[in-house]
KENU-924288 format. One record per residue: x, y, z of N, C-alpha, C in turn; residue in one letter; residue number from 1. Coordinates in nm, 3 decimals, m for minus. Layout:
BEGIN
      n.c1      n.c2      n.c3     ca.c1     ca.c2     ca.c3      c.c1      c.c2      c.c3   aa     i
         X         Y         Z         X         Y         Z         X         Y         Z    a   NUM
...
END
This chain:
BEGIN
      n.c1      n.c2      n.c3     ca.c1     ca.c2     ca.c3      c.c1      c.c2      c.c3   aa     i
    m1.130     0.840    m2.038    m1.040     0.862    m1.919    m1.057     0.773    m1.801    m     1
    m0.956     0.696    m1.763    m0.986     0.614    m1.656    m1.009     0.679    m1.513    k     2
    m1.091     0.615    m1.431    m1.139     0.687    m1.311    m1.040     0.678    m1.197    k     3
    m0.979     0.569    m1.172    m0.894     0.549    m1.049    m0.740     0.548    m1.084    f     4
    m0.676     0.621    m1.008    m0.527     0.605    m1.025    m0.479     0.492    m0.958    k     5
    m0.555     0.451    m0.844    m0.517     0.329    m0.769    m0.631     0.253    m0.751    k     6
    m0.612     0.114    m0.771    m0.719     0.017    m0.755    m0.647    m0.107    m0.680    f     7
    m0.682    m0.114    m0.555    m0.606    m0.205    m0.460    m0.684    m0.356    m0.468    y     8
    m0.600    m0.434    m0.493    m0.652    m0.581    m0.498    m0.588    m0.656    m0.392    i     9
    m0.641    m0.707    m0.275    m0.583    m0.770    m0.179    m0.571    m0.925    m0.219    e    10
    m0.432    m0.952    m0.250    m0.406    m1.085    m0.298    m0.405    m1.203    m0.177    t    11
    m0.380    m1.147    m0.052    m0.387    m1.232     0.053    m0.408    m1.138     0.187    t    12
    m0.471    m1.203     0.269    m0.495    m1.131     0.397    m0.406    m1.174     0.513    s    13
    m0.311    m1.262     0.471    m0.216    m1.324     0.559    m0.081    m1.250     0.567    i    14
    m0.031    m1.224     0.692     0.101    m1.149     0.701     0.202    m1.236     0.778    c    15
     0.330    m1.234     0.754     0.424    m1.301     0.822     0.494    m1.211     0.941    n    16
     0.433    m1.103     0.972     0.482    m1.012     1.067     0.375    m0.978     1.153    l    17
     0.417    m0.899     1.278     0.304    m0.853     1.369     0.355    m0.705     1.406    s    18
     0.331    m0.618     1.324     0.366    m0.485     1.341     0.292    m0.398     1.430    c    19
     0.335    m0.319     1.508     0.243    m0.252     1.598     0.156    m0.143     1.537    t    20
     0.195    m0.082     1.418     0.131     0.014     1.361     0.011    m0.045     1.258    f    21
     0.016    m0.165     1.256    m0.078    m0.229     1.144    m0.168    m0.347     1.225    c    22
    m0.285    m0.303     1.265    m0.376    m0.395     1.339    m0.413    m0.508     1.254    p    23
    m0.382    m0.641     1.309    m0.417    m0.769     1.236    m0.566    m0.782     1.188    p    24
    m0.589    m0.821     1.084    m0.727    m0.831     1.031    m0.798    m0.938     1.108    t    25
    m0.929    m0.912     1.144    m1.023    m1.014     1.200    m1.092    m1.093     1.097    q    26
    m1.071    m1.066     0.974    m1.124    m1.155     0.876    m1.082    m1.280     0.846    r    27
    m1.129    m1.369     0.769    m1.078    m1.491     0.736    m0.942    m1.493     0.678    a    28
    m0.838    m1.557     0.689    m0.722    m1.575     0.637    m0.725    m1.659     0.515    k    29
    m0.649    m1.600     0.385    m0.656    m1.678     0.274    m0.585    m1.607     0.150    g    30
    m0.594    m1.670     0.042    m0.529    m1.609    m0.086    m0.640    m1.601    m0.174    f    31
    m0.621    m1.496    m0.272    m0.700    m1.487    m0.383    m0.674    m1.597    m0.485    i    32
    m0.763    m1.673    m0.546    m0.750    m1.757    m0.645    m0.728    m1.696    m0.782    s    33
    m0.664    m1.773    m0.871    m0.630    m1.704    m1.018    m0.760    m1.676    m1.081    l    34
    m0.849    m1.764    m1.044    m0.993    m1.740    m1.106    m1.052    m1.601    m1.062    e    35
    m1.054    m1.595    m0.933    m1.111    m1.456    m0.868    m1.032    m1.340    m0.922    q    36
    m0.911    m1.358    m0.928    m0.794    m1.242    m0.959    m0.840    m1.218    m1.106    f    37
    m0.864    m1.309    m1.196    m0.892    m1.287    m1.335    m1.023    m1.192    m1.349    a    38
    m1.122    m1.237    m1.273    m1.255    m1.176    m1.278    m1.248    m1.041    m1.226    r    39
    m1.159    m1.017    m1.120    m1.157    m0.885    m1.062    m1.083    m0.791    m1.169    t    40
    m0.971    m0.850    m1.229    m0.896    m0.746    m1.324    m1.008    m0.723    m1.442    l    41
    m1.081    m0.819    m1.477    m1.175    m0.784    m1.597    m1.274    m0.672    m1.542    d    42
    m1.316    m0.687    m1.422    m1.421    m0.582    m1.367    m1.362    m0.445    m1.345    e    43
    m1.227    m0.452    m1.316    m1.160    m0.323    m1.288    m1.110    m0.250    m1.423    a    44
    m1.094    m0.328    m1.520    m1.026    m0.265    m1.652    m1.092    m0.149    m1.691    k    45
    m1.233    m0.123    m1.708    m1.275     0.004    m1.741    m1.242     0.127    m1.643    p    46
    m1.206     0.095    m1.536    m1.170     0.213    m1.443    m1.026     0.234    m1.417    y    47
    m0.940     0.174    m1.454    m0.799     0.182    m1.406    m0.704     0.099    m1.492    t    48
    m0.583     0.142    m1.502    m0.461     0.074    m1.566    m0.358     0.034    m1.467    d    49
    m0.388     0.070    m1.335    m0.300     0.047    m1.223    m0.356    m0.020    m1.117    y    50
    m0.304    m0.138    m1.077    m0.359    m0.224    m0.960    m0.236    m0.225    m0.863    v    51
    m0.281    m0.235    m0.736    m0.186    m0.245    m0.632    m0.211    m0.379    m0.553    y    52
    m0.115    m0.454    m0.534    m0.128    m0.566    m0.461    m0.122    m0.553    m0.315    f    53
    m0.231    m0.482    m0.251    m0.214    m0.438    m0.123    m0.347    m0.405    m0.067    h    54
    m0.384    m0.444     0.059    m0.471    m0.373     0.152    m0.426    m0.418     0.305    v    55
    m0.448    m0.538     0.321    m0.398    m0.617     0.439    m0.305    m0.729     0.388    k    56
    m0.222    m0.794     0.483    m0.130    m0.912     0.413    m0.016    m0.873     0.358    g    57
     0.075    m0.960     0.329     0.198    m0.960     0.266     0.200    m1.016     0.128    e    58
     0.184    m0.937     0.024     0.158    m0.993    m0.112     0.272    m1.094    m0.153    p    59
     0.398    m1.078    m0.102     0.497    m1.184    m0.139     0.488    m1.325    m0.090    l    60
     0.378    m1.333    m0.003     0.343    m1.468     0.054     0.256    m1.562    m0.055    l    61
     0.196    m1.483    m0.147     0.108    m1.556    m0.234     0.192    m1.654    m0.311    h    62
     0.143    m1.775    m0.311     0.229    m1.893    m0.391     0.233    m1.871    m0.529    p    63
     0.134    m1.790    m0.585     0.119    m1.783    m0.737     0.162    m1.639    m0.778    k    64
     0.242    m1.558    m0.707     0.271    m1.432    m0.735     0.322    m1.406    m0.876    l    65
     0.391    m1.496    m0.922     0.434    m1.465    m1.065     0.324    m1.480    m1.170    d    66
     0.228    m1.566    m1.141     0.113    m1.594    m1.221     0.030    m1.471    m1.215    s    67
     0.008    m1.404    m1.101    m0.065    m1.278    m1.079    m0.016    m1.177    m1.167    l    68
     0.127    m1.160    m1.175     0.194    m1.055    m1.243     0.176    m1.091    m1.384    l    69
     0.189    m1.206    m1.433     0.180    m1.225    m1.573     0.029    m1.215    m1.620    d    70
    m0.072    m1.248    m1.540    m0.213    m1.220    m1.585    m0.228    m1.079    m1.583    m    71
    m0.168    m1.000    m1.485    m0.180    m0.864    m1.494    m0.135    m0.808    m1.629    s    72
    m0.029    m0.852    m1.678     0.035    m0.794    m1.795    m0.052    m0.828    m1.920    h    73
    m0.085    m0.958    m1.919    m0.174    m1.006    m2.041    m0.308    m0.918    m2.048    e    74
    m0.356    m0.855    m1.941    m0.479    m0.784    m1.941    m0.451    m0.640    m1.934    k    75
    m0.322    m0.601    m1.960    m0.287    m0.460    m1.981    m0.272    m0.379    m1.853    g    76
    m0.240    m0.435    m1.753    m0.227    m0.350    m1.630    m0.072    m0.339    m1.589    f    77
    m0.050    m0.223    m1.520     0.070    m0.207    m1.448     0.058    m0.226    m1.288    k    78
     0.147    m0.283    m1.222     0.140    m0.333    m1.093     0.220    m0.267    m0.996    v    79
     0.184    m0.217    m0.887     0.247    m0.172    m0.775     0.243    m0.265    m0.654    n    80
     0.350    m0.293    m0.593     0.339    m0.387    m0.489     0.399    m0.322    m0.369    i    81
     0.340    m0.335    m0.240     0.387    m0.284    m0.125     0.416    m0.405    m0.031    t    82
     0.546    m0.415     0.011     0.584    m0.538     0.083     0.683    m0.503     0.204    t    83
     0.680    m0.583     0.302     0.763    m0.559     0.422     0.898    m0.585     0.370    n    84
     0.932    m0.658     0.271     1.075    m0.690     0.219     1.134    m0.803     0.285    g    85
     1.064    m0.878     0.388     1.146    m0.985     0.441     1.151    m1.105     0.342    t    86
     1.054    m1.130     0.258     1.071    m1.241     0.162     1.106    m1.215     0.030    l    87
     1.184    m1.093     0.010     1.230    m1.057    m0.119     1.327    m1.149    m0.176    i    88
     1.422    m1.205    m0.099     1.516    m1.314    m0.152     1.446    m1.445    m0.212    r    89
     1.353    m1.485    m0.137     1.278    m1.604    m0.188     1.179    m1.576    m0.303    k    90
     1.151    m1.441    m0.333     1.063    m1.426    m0.450     1.143    m1.344    m0.555    n    91
     1.273    m1.341    m0.558     1.339    m1.283    m0.655     1.297    m1.316    m0.798    r    92
     1.304    m1.445    m0.824     1.271    m1.500    m0.962     1.137    m1.470    m0.998    e    93
     1.031    m1.451    m0.912     0.901    m1.429    m0.938     0.885    m1.282    m0.978    k    94
     0.977    m1.194    m0.948     0.954    m1.048    m0.965     1.033    m0.998    m1.070    l    95
     1.155    m1.038    m1.081     1.256    m0.973    m1.171     1.212    m1.015    m1.320    l    96
     1.214    m0.903    m1.406     1.181    m0.923    m1.549     1.040    m0.933    m1.580    g    97
     0.962    m0.908    m1.476     0.806    m0.913    m1.499     0.777    m0.775    m1.564    k    98
     0.711    m0.774    m1.679     0.671    m0.643    m1.746     0.568    m0.576    m1.682    p    99
     0.488    m0.640    m1.605     0.370    m0.563    m1.533     0.425    m0.481    m1.429    a   100
     0.519    m0.526    m1.359     0.580    m0.468    m1.234     0.629    m0.327    m1.261    l   101
     0.546    m0.225    m1.218     0.579    m0.080    m1.239     0.673    m0.029    m1.115    r   102
     0.616    m0.060    m0.990     0.682     0.004    m0.863     0.674    m0.114    m0.756    q   103
     0.780    m0.111    m0.680     0.774    m0.186    m0.558     0.805    m0.099    m0.432    i   104
     0.727    m0.096    m0.338     0.748    m0.004    m0.218     0.786    m0.092    m0.093    n   105
     0.893    m0.069    m0.036     0.942    m0.143     0.072     0.923    m0.063     0.201    f   106
     0.836    m0.125     0.290     0.775    m0.054     0.416     0.899    m0.082     0.520    s   107
     1.014    m0.022     0.531     1.128    m0.045     0.612     1.079    m0.027     0.772    l   108
     0.945     0.053     0.790     0.906     0.073     0.927     0.850    m0.061     0.981    h   109
     0.843    m0.170     0.882     0.794    m0.293     0.921     0.889    m0.383     0.998    s   110
     1.024    m0.331     0.994     1.138    m0.402     1.047     1.120    m0.457     1.186    f   111
     1.073    m0.356     1.259     1.054    m0.380     1.405     0.961    m0.493     1.436    d   112
     0.869    m0.528     1.341     0.774    m0.648     1.360     0.837    m0.779     1.313    g   113
     0.965    m0.774     1.274     1.033    m0.899     1.216     1.082    m0.980     1.343    h   114
     1.057    m1.118     1.359     1.092    m1.184     1.453     1.249    m1.186     1.467    p   115
     1.323    m1.159     1.364     1.472    m1.150     1.352     1.516    m1.017     1.349    g   116
     1.453    m0.924     1.421     1.480    m0.774     1.397     1.603    m0.744     1.472    s   117
     1.702    m0.825     1.502     1.819    m0.793     1.546     1.925    m0.782     1.430    s   118
     1.874    m0.837     1.316     1.975    m0.848     1.196     1.922    m0.736     1.096    d   119
     1.932    m0.616     1.126     1.896    m0.508     1.029     1.970    m0.520     0.901    k   120
     2.108    m0.542     0.919     2.212    m0.543     0.815     2.158    m0.660     0.712    a   121
     2.123    m0.775     0.750     2.090    m0.871     0.667     1.972    m0.847     0.603    g   122
     1.871    m0.802     0.675     1.723    m0.764     0.616     1.760    m0.663     0.503    y   123
     1.821    m0.552     0.535     1.843    m0.448     0.432     1.924    m0.499     0.315    l   124
     2.031    m0.585     0.348     2.115    m0.619     0.240     2.038    m0.700     0.128    a   125
     1.951    m0.784     0.175     1.864    m0.859     0.080     1.787    m0.775    m0.010    d   126
     1.720    m0.653     0.046     1.645    m0.572    m0.014     1.728    m0.490    m0.130    i   127
     1.837    m0.450    m0.074     1.928    m0.358    m0.161     1.985    m0.451    m0.285    l   128
     2.008    m0.576    m0.265     2.060    m0.657    m0.362     1.961    m0.673    m0.464    a   129
     1.829    m0.691    m0.425     1.714    m0.695    m0.526     1.702    m0.558    m0.601    f   130
     1.711    m0.463    m0.527     1.683    m0.337    m0.581     1.774    m0.296    m0.691    v   131
     1.913    m0.326    m0.660     2.020    m0.296    m0.764     2.002    m0.374    m0.887    q   132
     1.951    m0.498    m0.871     1.922    m0.585    m0.993     1.796    m0.541    m1.076    e   133
     1.692    m0.495    m0.989     1.565    m0.468    m1.051     1.586    m0.323    m1.139    a   134
     1.651    m0.242    m1.072     1.643    m0.110    m1.152     1.743    m0.105    m1.275    v   135
     1.849    m0.210    m1.265     1.946    m0.248    m1.369     1.874    m0.297    m1.494    t   136
     1.809    m0.409    m1.453     1.734    m0.490    m1.562     1.607    m0.429    m1.625    e   137
     1.539    m0.344    m1.548     1.414    m0.312    m1.581     1.395    m0.153    m1.544    s   138
     1.279    m0.103    m1.576     1.257     0.031    m1.546     1.164     0.052    m1.402    k   139
     1.170    m0.054    m1.323     1.100    m0.052    m1.191     1.136     0.059    m1.121    v   140
     1.019     0.124    m1.066     1.051     0.226    m0.970     1.053     0.169    m0.822    i   141
     1.156     0.212    m0.727     1.172     0.172    m0.620     1.133     0.275    m0.503    v   142
     1.062     0.261    m0.408     1.028     0.346    m0.296     1.056     0.277    m0.165    s   143
     1.150     0.343    m0.085     1.178     0.298     0.059     1.100     0.372     0.145    f   144
     1.012     0.309     0.226     0.908     0.374     0.314     0.952     0.368     0.455    r   145
     0.958     0.499     0.521     0.972     0.501     0.677     0.845     0.578     0.722    l   146
     0.735     0.514     0.740     0.619     0.597     0.777     0.608     0.575     0.934    w   147
     0.703     0.622     1.004     0.707     0.631     1.153     0.759     0.748     1.215    n   148
     0.741     0.875     1.160     0.787     0.990     1.209     0.722     1.025     1.342    l   149
     0.777     1.068     1.434     0.713     1.110     1.568     0.621     1.210     1.560    d   150
     0.506     1.192     1.565     0.403     1.296     1.556     0.432     1.414     1.657    m   151
     0.476     1.376     1.777     0.489     1.487     1.876     0.605     1.559     1.862    d   152
     0.700     1.512     1.772     0.821     1.604     1.740     0.834     1.664     1.580    n   153
     0.701     1.668     1.531     0.697     1.738     1.409     0.763     1.643     1.308    g   154
     0.870     1.707     1.232     0.931     1.631     1.123     1.051     1.564     1.167    t   155
     1.080     1.558     1.285     1.211     1.500     1.346     1.195     1.352     1.339    n   156
     1.292     1.272     1.269     1.292     1.137     1.257     1.330     1.075     1.381    v   157
     1.262     0.960     1.442     1.300     0.879     1.546     1.428     0.830     1.519    q   158
     1.541     0.884     1.560     1.655     0.847     1.521     1.696     0.706     1.572    r   159
     1.645     0.691     1.695     1.688     0.557     1.762     1.628     0.435     1.662    n   160
     1.525     0.471     1.593     1.451     0.355     1.516     1.515     0.352     1.361    r   161
     1.545     0.455     1.330     1.572     0.488     1.173     1.709     0.493     1.134    n   162
     1.791     0.571     1.233     1.917     0.614     1.170     2.000     0.494     1.126    r   163
     2.003     0.380     1.185     2.090     0.261     1.134     2.045     0.223     0.997    e   164
     1.919     0.219     0.962     1.876     0.180     0.831     1.898     0.286     0.739    l   165
     1.881     0.423     0.772     1.917     0.527     0.674     2.062     0.537     0.646    l   166
     2.148     0.517     0.753     2.295     0.509     0.723     2.331     0.400     0.643    g   167
     2.266     0.276     0.641     2.312     0.166     0.553     2.263     0.202     0.417    m   168
     2.150     0.265     0.387     2.114     0.318     0.269     2.209     0.413     0.211    i   169
     2.255     0.514     0.284     2.342     0.603     0.258     2.488     0.545     0.211    e   170
     2.530     0.450     0.285     2.665     0.372     0.241     2.634     0.307     0.109    r   171
     2.522     0.234     0.093     2.500     0.160    m0.028     2.489     0.236    m0.148    a   172
     2.458     0.352    m0.145     2.431     0.444    m0.267     2.540     0.556    m0.264    f   173
     2.640     0.537    m0.172     2.742     0.648    m0.180     2.693     0.792    m0.149    g   174
     2.597     0.811    m0.080     2.549     0.933    m0.036     2.643     1.019     0.030    l   175
     2.653     1.139     0.007     2.758     1.235     0.079     2.668     1.326     0.171    e   176
     2.549     1.283     0.213     2.478     1.360     0.303     2.392     1.265     0.391    y   177
     2.334     1.315     0.493     2.243     1.240     0.574     2.101     1.275     0.506    e   178
     2.026     1.156     0.501     1.894     1.172     0.428     1.813     1.267     0.495    i   179
     1.813     1.288     0.620     1.735     1.382     0.701     1.740     1.518     0.647    e   180
     1.882     1.536     0.621     1.905     1.668     0.564     1.830     1.725     0.440    e   181
     1.794     1.628     0.362     1.715     1.654     0.221     1.565     1.637     0.243    k   182
     1.541     1.579     0.355     1.375     1.557     0.384     1.300     1.689     0.396    f   183
     1.188     1.689     0.332     1.088     1.791     0.348     0.947     1.711     0.354    k   184
     0.862     1.751     0.455     0.741     1.686     0.472     0.654     1.688     0.342    p   185
     0.592     1.578     0.308     0.524     1.567     0.182     0.594     1.540     0.061    g   186
     0.719     1.528     0.056     0.809     1.487    m0.046     0.894     1.383    m0.036    t   187
     0.941     1.317    m0.126     1.032     1.208    m0.113     1.180     1.262    m0.152    g   188
     1.271     1.165    m0.095     1.413     1.206    m0.133     1.463     1.110    m0.247    v   189
     1.509     1.177    m0.347     1.553     1.084    m0.463     1.699     1.036    m0.421    k   190
     1.714     0.902    m0.411     1.842     0.840    m0.362     1.931     0.796    m0.495    i   191
     1.854     0.765    m0.596     1.929     0.733    m0.720     1.818     0.736    m0.839    a   192
     1.854     0.703    m0.959     1.765     0.701    m1.060     1.669     0.600    m1.036    e   193
     1.532     0.647    m1.029     1.409     0.561    m1.001     1.415     0.494    m0.876    r   194
     1.495     0.549    m0.783     1.506     0.504    m0.636     1.468     0.624    m0.549    i   195
     1.373     0.610    m0.466     1.327     0.719    m0.372     1.306     0.675    m0.226    y   196
     1.314     0.753    m0.128     1.285     0.720     0.003     1.174     0.828     0.043    l   197
     1.069     0.780     0.114     0.963     0.861     0.152     0.938     0.838     0.309    n   198
     0.932     0.948     0.380     0.912     0.940     0.517     0.769     1.016     0.549    m   199
     0.698     0.963     0.645     0.573     1.032     0.682     0.541     0.991     0.831    d   200
     0.454     1.073     0.894     0.413     1.045     1.028     0.343     0.910     1.039    p   201
     0.366     0.832     1.138     0.274     0.719     1.163     0.136     0.756     1.178    e   202
     0.040     0.684     1.106    m0.105     0.708     1.126    m0.173     0.606     1.187    f   203
    m0.300     0.634     1.236    m0.377     0.538     1.305    m0.471     0.485     1.199    q   204
    m0.494     0.357     1.185    m0.599     0.301     1.096    m0.739     0.333     1.153    w   205
    m0.829     0.372     1.059    m0.961     0.410     1.099    m1.029     0.289     1.181    p   206
    m1.098     0.312     1.273    m1.135     0.203     1.363    m1.278     0.256     1.424    d   207
    m1.380     0.167     1.410    m1.520     0.209     1.472    m1.510     0.234     1.614    l   208
    m1.414     0.184     1.683    m1.389     0.216     1.822    m1.325     0.342     1.866    h   209
    m1.282     0.402     1.763    m1.199     0.528     1.774    m1.281     0.647     1.805    a   210
    m1.236     0.753     1.843    m1.317     0.876     1.876    m1.366     0.932     1.741    p   211
    m1.478     0.983     1.731    m1.549     1.039     1.623    m1.517     1.193     1.616    e   212
    m1.484     1.246     1.490    m1.460     1.390     1.458    m1.584     1.445     1.412    d   213
    m1.573     1.576     1.371    m1.699     1.644     1.332    m1.740     1.622     1.189    d   214
    m1.663     1.524     1.121    m1.705     1.462     0.984    m1.687     1.570     0.874    g   215
    m1.616     1.677     0.893    m1.578     1.780     0.799    m1.455     1.752     0.737    k   216
    m1.458     1.760     0.599    m1.321     1.740     0.536    m1.348     1.636     0.399    g   217
    m1.237     1.635     0.342    m1.252     1.570     0.206    m1.157     1.437     0.211    f   218
    m1.186     1.359     0.123    m1.113     1.228     0.094    m1.110     1.184    m0.050    c   219
    m1.009     1.117    m0.093    m1.008     1.080    m0.224    m1.076     0.932    m0.265    h   220
    m1.145     0.896    m0.148    m1.199     0.748    m0.171    m1.310     0.774    m0.279    a   221
    m1.292     0.676    m0.366    m1.374     0.639    m0.480    m1.378     0.769    m0.589    l   222
    m1.263     0.860    m0.562    m1.243     0.962    m0.660    m1.110     0.911    m0.734    r   223
    m0.994     0.877    m0.669    m0.890     0.825    m0.739    m0.854     0.685    m0.689    n   224
    m0.938     0.626    m0.594    m0.907     0.491    m0.554    m1.016     0.418    m0.510    q   225
    m1.009     0.291    m0.510    m1.114     0.193    m0.460    m1.023     0.052    m0.446    a   226
    m1.094    m0.042    m0.382    m1.012    m0.160    m0.348    m1.115    m0.289    m0.340    g   227
    m1.061    m0.392    m0.345    m1.138    m0.532    m0.324    m1.053    m0.616    m0.230    v   228
    m1.136    m0.659    m0.135    m1.069    m0.759    m0.049    m1.066    m0.895    m0.091    l   229
    m0.996    m0.998    m0.021    m0.991    m1.127    m0.100    m1.124    m1.193    m0.113    i   230
    m1.222    m1.161    m0.034    m1.339    m1.232    m0.047    m1.445    m1.159    m0.152    d   231
    m1.385    m1.070    m0.216    m1.464    m0.981    m0.325    m1.518    m0.856    m0.272    g   232
    m1.524    m0.828    m0.149    m1.573    m0.700    m0.096    m1.512    m0.589    m0.160    t   233
    m1.601    m0.492    m0.198    m1.547    m0.370    m0.257    m1.542    m0.270    m0.148    v   234
    m1.434    m0.201    m0.133    m1.422    m0.086    m0.043    m1.381     0.028    m0.095    i   235
    m1.409     0.149    m0.055    m1.383     0.277    m0.111    m1.235     0.327    m0.102    p   236
    m1.151     0.265    m0.006    m1.004     0.305     0.003    m0.936     0.204     0.078    c   237
    m0.800     0.209     0.076    m0.711     0.114     0.108    m0.704     0.102     0.260    c   238
    m0.755     0.199     0.332    m0.748     0.187     0.473    m0.870     0.132     0.548    l   239
    m0.973     0.096     0.467    m1.074     0.002     0.524    m1.037    m0.142     0.514    d   240
    m0.942    m0.182     0.595    m0.885    m0.312     0.604    m0.988    m0.406     0.650    g   241
    m1.099    m0.371     0.713    m1.187    m0.490     0.767    m1.321    m0.490     0.677    e   242
    m1.331    m0.408     0.578    m1.438    m0.399     0.490    m1.562    m0.356     0.558    g   243
    m1.546    m0.261     0.647    m1.656    m0.196     0.712    m1.758    m0.137     0.624    v   244
    m1.698    m0.061     0.523    m1.787     0.014     0.433    m1.807    m0.087     0.311    i   245
    m1.869    m0.191     0.332    m1.902    m0.292     0.217    m1.993    m0.235     0.113    n   246
    m1.927    m0.211     0.008    m2.017    m0.161    m0.116    m2.078    m0.254    m0.202    l   247
    m2.040    m0.392    m0.169    m2.087    m0.494    m0.257    m1.981    m0.587    m0.294    g   248
    m2.020    m0.714    m0.345    m1.920    m0.820    m0.367    m1.897    m0.809    m0.522    n   249
    m1.789    m0.818    m0.572    m1.748    m0.812    m0.696    m1.769    m0.941    m0.778    i   250
    m1.788    m1.044    m0.689    m1.817    m1.188    m0.738    m1.963    m1.211    m0.757    h   251
    m2.032    m1.114    m0.701    m2.182    m1.127    m0.708    m2.257    m1.013    m0.811    e   252
    m2.186    m0.909    m0.814    m2.236    m0.794    m0.897    m2.123    m0.724    m0.964    r   253
    m2.159    m0.677    m1.074    m2.055    m0.604    m1.152    m2.000    m0.486    m1.070    s   254
    m1.883    m0.447    m1.103    m1.821    m0.343    m1.030    m1.887    m0.203    m1.063    l   255
    m1.939    m0.207    m1.199    m2.021    m0.082    m1.228    m2.147    m0.061    m1.141    k   256
    m2.218    m0.186    m1.128    m2.345    m0.171    m1.045    m2.302    m0.133    m0.875    d   257
    m2.198    m0.179    m0.862    m2.155    m0.151    m0.711    m2.118    m0.010    m0.696    i   258
    m2.037     0.051    m0.791    m1.998     0.196    m0.801    m2.126     0.289    m0.807    l   259
    m2.218     0.241    m0.882    m2.351     0.311    m0.900    m2.442     0.304    m0.791    d   260
    m2.411     0.215    m0.695    m2.506     0.177    m0.589    m2.506     0.303    m0.488    g   261
    m2.630     0.299    m0.412    m2.670     0.412    m0.316    m2.555     0.430    m0.205    e   262
    m2.492     0.336    m0.150    m2.399     0.360    m0.055    m2.272     0.429    m0.120    r   263
    m2.225     0.374    m0.227    m2.120     0.438    m0.290    m2.132     0.573    m0.337    a   264
    m2.246     0.607    m0.398    m2.292     0.741    m0.465    m2.292     0.831    m0.317    v   265
    m2.361     0.794    m0.213    m2.352     0.868    m0.094    m2.234     0.922    m0.048    q   266
    m2.148     0.830    m0.027    m2.021     0.856     0.014    m1.930     0.948    m0.082    l   267
    m1.954     0.925    m0.209    m1.877     1.018    m0.315    m1.943     1.164    m0.304    y   268
    m2.075     1.163    m0.292    m2.142     1.287    m0.292    m2.108     1.375    m0.153    d   269
    m2.103     1.294    m0.059    m2.068     1.343     0.081    m1.936     1.416     0.070    g   270
    m1.837     1.360     0.019    m1.720     1.415     0.020    m1.711     1.529    m0.086    f   271
    m1.793     1.539    m0.179    m1.806     1.662    m0.263    m1.841     1.775    m0.184    s   272
    m1.922     1.753    m0.082    m1.963     1.854     0.013    m1.873     1.862     0.118    r   273
    m1.775     1.800     0.127    m1.675     1.798     0.228    m1.724     1.750     0.358    r   274
    m1.802     1.640     0.349    m1.869     1.588     0.464    m1.865     1.438     0.464    e   275
    m1.816     1.368     0.567    m1.793     1.225     0.582    m1.922     1.169     0.618    a   276
    m2.000     1.106     0.533    m2.125     1.038     0.569    m2.117     0.904     0.635    v   277
    m2.006     0.837     0.622    m1.969     0.716     0.684    m1.927     0.734     0.822    e   278
    m1.962     0.636     0.915    m1.916     0.648     1.047    m1.753     0.626     1.043    e   279
    m1.716     0.515     0.969    m1.576     0.491     0.975    m1.484     0.610     0.914    l   280
    m1.546     0.687     0.828    m1.460     0.779     0.767    m1.448     0.909     0.874    c   281
    m1.558     0.916     0.972    m1.550     1.016     1.081    m1.463     0.975     1.185    r   282
    m1.408     0.848     1.177    m1.297     0.796     1.264    m1.171     0.766     1.202    k   283
    m1.142     0.834     1.095    m1.031     0.810     1.029    m0.919     0.936     1.041    c   284
    m0.818     0.925     1.111    m0.716     1.016     1.118    m0.663     1.053     0.999    g   285
    m0.635     0.968     0.913    m0.574     0.998     0.776    m0.643     1.104     0.692    y   286
    m0.762     1.109     0.719    m0.854     1.190     0.634    m0.834     1.339     0.667    r   287
    m0.785     1.362     0.795    m0.741     1.493     0.835    m0.632     1.560     0.750    q   288
    m0.558     1.475     0.684    m0.436     1.533     0.610    m0.484     1.603     0.479    r   289
    m0.620     1.572     0.431    m0.664     1.647     0.314    m0.717     1.781     0.360    f   290
    m0.728     1.818     0.473    m0.783     1.944     0.522    m0.927     1.961     0.508    g   291
    m0.989     2.056     0.536    m1.129     2.073     0.533    m1.174     2.186     0.411    t   292
END
């Protein structure tokens, strides 16, 4: 039985947007090479069948995106991609018809970080055109994401930011209801066959400069997920965007040795006791969602 439901491979640390909710990485900018990607897949194969092209950066910027998908298919992986959607028209041919592509997530809350953010209609029209073609030609799952609910107002959507986008989705799919009416916290709204919309409160990325909590609680890090940054640094979860919890380098040691290493084992065992042993984990607001 495979260990991880999600294995994140950062294909690039570069992004074309500057969104307020996503702090820019302080690491070196770059793209994963095909050689490094192939090695990473080989190391990951005993642990998962699902890879996610995501940690920081915009995966559709990678000039060899189609080759990454082809290589993933050749090695038996299914791929999930999370994108801000601004480059979907340019990458249409690199994505459509790729058997490895299982799911594509569109972070619609990224729109406000787009330099041309006055043109919501054009932005969403490009995404919707791709979605209609993708779900017709293949069995790709699509998730529209609005992860910017106002924490101060519970589950109330910030209508001034979201209503226009939601209205366009409702009209595009002929919905006879407002999406907010169907929304329940923790669940998605099914828009059409294999097309969903998920909404969540905005979260703060863990930061060593953030306040520290009591460290009590659980996390799925190294239980159902792990990740690799473009330089080969293995991280325990997709929120360690700076590689603070550096478990080792996949280009220098096997993934098995890294996961069996002292730091990884201590983190895993700590969460078995519902205790965050890493400082960064004690400064992660997202961890609180899993309760104590």
